[in-house]
Each structure stands twice: as C-alpha cells, then as structure tokens.
C-alpha positions in Angstrom: -203.7 32.3 -9.5 -204.0 34.1 -12.8 -201.2 36.4 -13.9 -202.2 40.0 -14.1 -202.3 41.7 -17.5 -199.4 44.1 -17.8 -200.0 47.8 -18.0 -200.5 49.3 -21.4 -197.5 51.3 -22.7 -197.5 55.1 -23.2 -197.8 54.5 -26.9 -200.8 52.1 -26.5 -202.6 54.7 -24.3 -201.7 57.6 -26.6 -199.9 59.6 -24.0 -196.4 61.1 -23.8 -193.7 59.2 -21.9 -193.6 62.0 -19.3 -197.3 62.0 -18.6 -197.3 58.2 -18.6 -194.6 58.1 -15.9 -196.6 60.6 -13.9 -199.7 58.4 -14.1 -197.8 55.3 -13.0 -196.2 57.2 -10.1 -199.6 58.6 -9.1 -201.1 55.1 -9.1 -198.2 53.8 -6.9 -198.6 56.7 -4.4 -202.4 56.2 -4.3 -202.0 52.4 -3.7 -199.5 53.0 -0.9 -201.5 55.8 0.7 -198.4 58.1 0.5 -199.7 60.8 -1.9 -198.1 64.0 -0.5 -201.4 66.0 -0.8 -205.0 65.5 -1.7 -207.0 64.2 -4.7 -209.7 66.5 -5.9 -211.1 66.1 -9.4 -212.4 69.7 -9.3 -208.9 71.3 -9.3 -206.1 70.7 -11.9 -203.4 71.5 -9.4 -203.0 73.9 -6.5 -199.6 73.9 -5.0 -199.8 74.7 -1.3 -196.8 74.6 0.9 -198.5 75.1 4.2 -201.6 72.8 3.8 -200.6 70.4 1.1 -201.0 70.2 -2.7 -204.4 69.5 -4.1 -204.9 68.2 -7.6 -206.8 65.9 -10.0 -205.4 63.0 -12.0 -204.1 65.3 -14.7 -202.5 67.8 -12.3 -200.8 65.2 -10.1 -199.6 63.2 -13.2 -198.2 66.4 -14.7 -196.4 67.3 -11.5 -195.0 63.8 -10.9 -194.0 63.3 -14.5 -192.4 66.7 -14.9 -194.9 67.8 -17.6 -195.0 71.5 -18.4 -197.8 73.4 -16.7 -198.7 76.9 -17.8 -201.1 79.5 -16.3 -203.8 77.8 -18.3 -203.1 74.3 -17.1 -201.3 71.3 -18.5 -200.1 71.8 -22.1 -202.0 69.2 -24.3 -198.9 68.4 -26.4 -197.1 67.3 -23.2 -199.9 64.9 -22.4 -200.4 63.1 -25.7 -197.7 64.5 -28.0 -200.3 65.0 -30.7 -199.9 61.4 -31.8 -202.9 59.7 -30.2 -206.0 58.4 -32.1 -209.4 59.9 -31.6 -210.4 56.9 -29.4 -207.3 57.3 -27.3 -208.0 61.0 -27.0 -211.6 60.3 -25.8 -210.3 57.8 -23.2 -207.7 60.3 -21.9 -210.5 62.9 -21.7 -212.8 60.4 -19.8 -209.9 59.8 -17.3 -209.2 63.5 -16.5 -212.8 64.9 -16.9 -215.3 62.3 -15.7 -219.0 63.1 -15.2 -219.5 65.9 -12.7 -215.7 66.3 -12.2 -216.1 70.0 -11.2 -218.3 68.9 -8.2 -215.6 66.4 -7.1 -218.0 63.6 -6.0 -215.2 60.9 -6.2 -213.4 59.3 -3.4 -209.6 58.7 -3.5 -210.3 54.9 -4.0 -212.6 55.6 -6.9 -210.0 57.9 -8.5 -207.4 55.2 -8.0 -209.6 52.5 -9.6 -210.3 54.7 -12.6 -206.6 55.4 -13.1 -205.8 51.7 -12.7 -208.4 50.6 -15.2 -207.1 53.2 -17.6 -203.5 52.1 -17.3 -204.4 48.4 -17.7 -207.1 48.5 -20.3 -206.9 51.9 -21.9 -210.5 52.8 -20.7 -211.1 54.4 -17.3 -214.0 53.0 -15.3 -215.7 55.6 -13.1 -218.6 54.8 -10.8 -222.0 56.3 -11.5 -222.2 59.3 -9.2 -225.5 60.8 -10.3 -227.2 60.0 -7.0 -224.4 61.7 -5.1 -224.5 64.9 -7.1 -228.3 65.2 -7.3 -228.3 67.3 -10.5 -230.7 66.7 -13.2 -229.3 66.0 -16.6 -230.4 68.6 -19.1 -230.8 67.8 -22.7 
C-alpha cells in the first residue's frame, strides 16, 4: 500500500493558520458525517439555532477556525493574511467559489472531495456540473 501524501501546510496553500485549521476541521467533520449543520455553496454562513447552521466551505472554515466574520462576510486578510501568491489566491478562489456556486449544484461528497484535493494538492477538483445546472454559458 502506498503512503498517502501529507496535507499541504497553511503556508504552502497561502492561507492563514486560523483558516487552515478551520478547513482541516471541516474535512474531518465531513469525512465522519458529523457536521453540525448543512453544506450549501450558495450561502457563506447562516447561523440557525432551531434548524441548524448552513454554510459553504469558506463559512464553515471561518466558523470552525475562529476567523473574523463581518456583516459583509469573511474578512479576506483572515483567510490568506495577504501573503499568498497570485496562483494560491486563484486556487483559494476556486475552492470557495466554484462554477455555479450560487445555484448550489454540489453534493456534500463533492464538496468534501474538492476540499480534500485542495488540502493535499493545493488545487481543488470540482466535478463538471453544467448538465445539472442547465444554464448556457454566455460569452
């Protein structure tokens, strides 16, 4: 059996330690099926006490990593600390805003796989959801 490649570090991914810790905690919760709420890439974070918290990768990672959240959402400096390269910034963006993210066409398993590929390779791998969404791409 081949040894698994270790996860990239926060520095290698271009994210802050807090946000990284939140991403790792989120992956562990998704793997175990014990996320105390729902994944929805169309919402950053909606804290609901009666019916459960709903959030995207960025929202859950911010909550789990104790990253500052303002009325406008997660504060960018708390995600990448303004120290990431352009390539790292693009990969972070691909992780938290994949194609059609506002329509939430992704399953929890697909979200978990994208997060896992990001943490291990630095590049999130999302499935092609064009057929599920049914929109035409406009130039």
